[in-house]
N, C-alpha and C positions, 0 to 999 in steps of 0.2 A: 557580371553579377559572382562570379567565383563558386557558380553552383550548375547543376543540370537543368533544363525546359524539355519538356513532352507538352506532345498537344495531339491532342484527341476531336477529329473535328467528323459528325455525323450530319448525315441527310442535307447536303449540298444539292442546291436549284441549279448552281451553272458552276462545274468544276473547277473551269478557266478561273472566274472570279474570284470564288474561295481562294484560289491556288496562287492567286495574286494579293491577296488581303493577306495569307499567310505569309509570304514574300515581306511585304511593309510592315506587319506585326513582328515578325525576327529582325528585321531592320532598328525597327523602333529599341529593340529590346539590346544591341547594339549599340546604339545612340544614349540610352539610359546609361548602359554602364562606362560609357566615353564620359557623359557627363556629371556622374555623379559617385564613381567608383571612387573609393577610402583608399585603393590600394594603387592607385596611379597619382602620382606627381601632380601632375601636367590636368587632373580634369577640376570640370570648374568649382565641382565643392569644394577641395583641396584649396585651391586658387581664395575661394571666396571667403574660405575659414583666414587661412592665413594673411587677411588685408590685402591681397593681390588685387582683385575686382571689387567692384559694385555690384550690386544686387541689379542695375540697369545695364550693364555690360553682359549678364550672364543670357542664356536661352531662355526663353517667356518658361518651357518646364522647370526649371530652377525655383521662379518666381511663385509657381502653383503648387509645387510643393513644399517649401519652406512654409504657406497660408495654409496649406492641411495640418505640417506639423504641430502651427502654433493652436489650431483649432482642438490637436488630439490634447497637446500638451495642457491646454485649457479644460479638456472635458474632466482629465486621469488626472486635476489638481498636480500635475506636474512629476506623475510616476513614466507618462512620456516623453522623452527628454531627447532633443538635439545637439545638447554639450556635452562634449567629454575633451578634459584635460586642457581647457582651453580651448578648443575645436568646436566643429561643427560635424557633425554625424548625424544626416536623415536617414540613414540606410535602416530601420527598424518601422518606415514607410513606403520608401522608394520602391521596395522590388513588388512587396502586395502592389501599389497602383500602378507600375509597369505591366504585372500579370495581368490586371483586372483592365488595362487600355490596349492592350493587345488583344486578349481575347473579343475584348466590345469589337475590335475594328474586326476582326474576321465571324464573329456573327452577324456583321451589318451588311456582309456578299452577299448572305444568304443561306448561310449553313444550321442549320436545324437544331445543333448541338454542339456544344467548343465545352472540353475540360481541357485546362492549360495548368502544367503544374510548373511553378520553378521552386526547387529545392523545398519540398512537401508542403508549400503554400497554393491552396488551389481553387484556382475561378472555376465553376461549372455556370453554367448558362443551357437553356433546353433539359435535355434530360431523358429519362432517369439514370442518373448516375450512384454510383456507390465507388467510397472512397475512404481505403484503409487509413486507417492513424496505428504510427508506429510504437511501441511499448516499449518509454525510453530507457527499461529496468531490463530489457530480454533482447536483446539485439536481435535482428530477423524476423521478430513477431511482433503481432499486431495487438493495439490495446479492445479497438474498435472499430467499428465499419459503419458511415456516413454514409447515409444515402438521401438525394435529389432527386425532385418533381419540377425543379426548374431554377429560377439563380439565385446560389448560395455563393460565398463565397469561405473558405474555411483554412483556417490559417493557426499553425503550433509553433506554437515560443518554450524554447528549453535545451540543455547544453547538449544535446544526447548526438546530435551528428554533429557539430561541427566547432565541441567546448562553448563554454559560455558567451554570450556574447549582449547581456543585456545588463546593466548594469543597476542601482539602488542611489537612484542620484543624491538621497539622500547621506551615503560614504562616495560615493565615487568604484565603489566596488562592486561585485558579482553576489548580488543577491544569497544571502546565508539562510541553510535550511528551507524549510517551505517547499516548492516543488519541483518533481524532475522532469515536467512538461504540463503543461497547459493548452487544450483545444479550444479557440473561438469560433463560432458558425455566427453570419450574417445575412441576411440576403438581402441587406446595402449593397456586399461589394465585398471584394477583396480587400481594398483600401480600407475601410474602415475594421476590418476582420484583423489584419495583419498590427496596424494599430493596438487594438485592444487587448491581442493577443501579449504582444509586448510591454504594454503599461500591465497587466493582469500578472506575467510573470513576476517582474519585478515588483509586486505587491504581495506575492506569498499569499500567507492566510487572508488575507484582507478580499482576495478577487475573487471572493461567493458572492461578498454582499456587493461588492461594484459591481459584478456583470447584472447582479437580477433586479437592480437599480435601470437598466441602460434600455433602452427599446428595441424588439429587436433581434436583442443577441443573448444567445446561450452559449455555455463552456464547459468543458467537458477536462479535468486536472488528474494529474497522476501523482503523487505524492512521494517523498524522498523516502519512505519507507513501504511503500508500494500499494498502498491504499486509494481509492481514487472518491471523486467526487463532483456531480455535476448540478448547473443549473436546473432547477424547478420544470424551465419547459425542452431541456433538453431532449427528452425521450423524443422527440418528435422527427427528429433527423437522425435514430440510432434505428439500422439496419442490421442489428449482429455485433457479439463481442466474439474475441478469438480468447479459448480456453486455454 
């Protein structure tokens, strides 16, 4: 998926079982890349987008992901989208989905706590955990630290790490002005947090009201001028702020 993954696994009852689950999780992440990569012309998602495959010919994961994408598009009233220049791109969801699924595979093996970080999007299980959120305007600095004492998905969307990869569906171009980054936290998991962060970044100034209306969802944003805002309940997840 063109990024770095890191695993922190704690408190296992059976080390051999956890190691086997870790290997299975890593294999699943590689399989996800093979199926969904938009950089591999032979991936199933690229062949599907070109009309060379029918959904019925794809792996079951493709149908699952596209159904989740369709639900996210409905929830966001089109701000989350899989369409680009006539193609098909579910990457606004698939990384979070893959990370959450891999983390839950490891947790099911008996691990007491799992932190799986996929390119800055993090699935936390168990805990306690502290996760630093990068400051998009000050490379190497933290904007704040999120704390968790249970299951939490933490997703950040913005152009700081690898350029702008989110489009404004109204224009087909990168969002103009608004946000330097937005972080969304959801106890439901990283799949949900990732899609909502993607949609919220595309929304820009509209994002705060939209996130406030969603259940069990909080957000923290850094704007283009360096100011910040949070949703009303985000303070419950704050463990510190970098000066």
